[in-house]
PLY file of the C-alpha trace (Angstrom):
ply
format ascii 1.0
element vertex 75
property float x
property float y
property float z
element edge 74
property int vertex1
property int vertex2
end_header
-39.88 -290.06 -43.46
-36.61 -291.47 -42.17
-38.26 -294.45 -40.53
-40.24 -295.33 -43.64
-37.15 -295.18 -45.87
-35.24 -297.34 -43.39
-38.13 -299.82 -43.40
-37.96 -300.01 -47.21
-34.19 -300.54 -47.11
-34.64 -303.28 -44.50
-36.96 -305.15 -46.87
-40.11 -304.46 -44.85
-41.57 -301.69 -47.04
-45.02 -301.59 -48.58
-46.05 -299.95 -51.85
-48.27 -297.49 -49.98
-45.14 -296.28 -48.14
-44.06 -294.40 -51.28
-47.25 -292.35 -51.34
-46.98 -291.83 -47.58
-43.46 -290.42 -47.91
-44.49 -288.03 -50.68
-47.59 -286.96 -48.75
-45.59 -286.23 -45.60
-42.94 -284.31 -47.57
-45.63 -282.25 -49.31
-47.23 -281.41 -45.98
-43.90 -280.26 -44.55
-42.81 -278.17 -47.53
-43.89 -274.56 -47.12
-45.74 -275.21 -43.87
-43.01 -274.81 -41.29
-41.42 -271.77 -39.69
-37.97 -273.30 -39.99
-36.35 -273.48 -43.44
-34.90 -276.85 -42.46
-38.37 -278.34 -42.91
-38.28 -277.51 -46.60
-34.69 -278.69 -46.79
-35.75 -282.08 -45.38
-38.68 -282.46 -47.79
-36.96 -281.60 -51.08
-34.52 -284.54 -51.35
-37.30 -286.98 -50.50
-39.66 -285.52 -53.10
-36.92 -285.48 -55.73
-35.78 -289.03 -54.99
-39.28 -290.46 -55.33
-40.02 -288.35 -58.42
-36.91 -289.47 -60.31
-36.27 -292.94 -58.89
-39.71 -294.27 -57.94
-39.11 -297.39 -60.05
-36.06 -298.20 -57.94
-37.99 -297.79 -54.68
-40.74 -300.02 -56.08
-38.15 -302.64 -57.03
-36.69 -302.56 -53.53
-40.12 -303.06 -52.00
-40.99 -305.92 -54.36
-37.62 -307.60 -53.78
-37.39 -307.18 -50.01
-34.76 -304.44 -49.92
-32.54 -305.63 -52.76
-31.28 -302.93 -55.12
-31.70 -302.89 -58.90
-28.02 -302.02 -59.17
-26.88 -304.93 -57.01
-29.14 -307.31 -58.96
-27.87 -306.04 -62.34
-31.33 -305.08 -63.59
-31.45 -302.54 -66.42
-34.38 -300.22 -66.92
-35.80 -299.79 -70.41
-35.89 -296.11 -71.34
0 1
1 2
2 3
3 4
4 5
5 6
6 7
7 8
8 9
9 10
10 11
11 12
12 13
13 14
14 15
15 16
16 17
17 18
18 19
19 20
20 21
21 22
22 23
23 24
24 25
25 26
26 27
27 28
28 29
29 30
30 31
31 32
32 33
33 34
34 35
35 36
36 37
37 38
38 39
39 40
40 41
41 42
42 43
43 44
44 45
45 46
46 47
47 48
48 49
49 50
50 51
51 52
52 53
53 54
54 55
55 56
56 57
57 58
58 59
59 60
60 61
61 62
62 63
63 64
64 65
65 66
66 67
67 68
68 69
69 70
70 71
71 72
72 73
73 74
């Protein structure tokens, strides 16, 4: 998950990376002996759930942030 997020931030992400991250997090959550597995999955799932549009923007604009570009999101 870390490598994929870093790839998105570096401007090399692909749209399918978002589904990959969620799929990996879902496979980790509840399927590990260590509670740290769940703890690693939850922030990723939450970030994509609530800010998917921002991740998509970063992918489409090669790592640039909506905030840095001054783009507002219609509610």
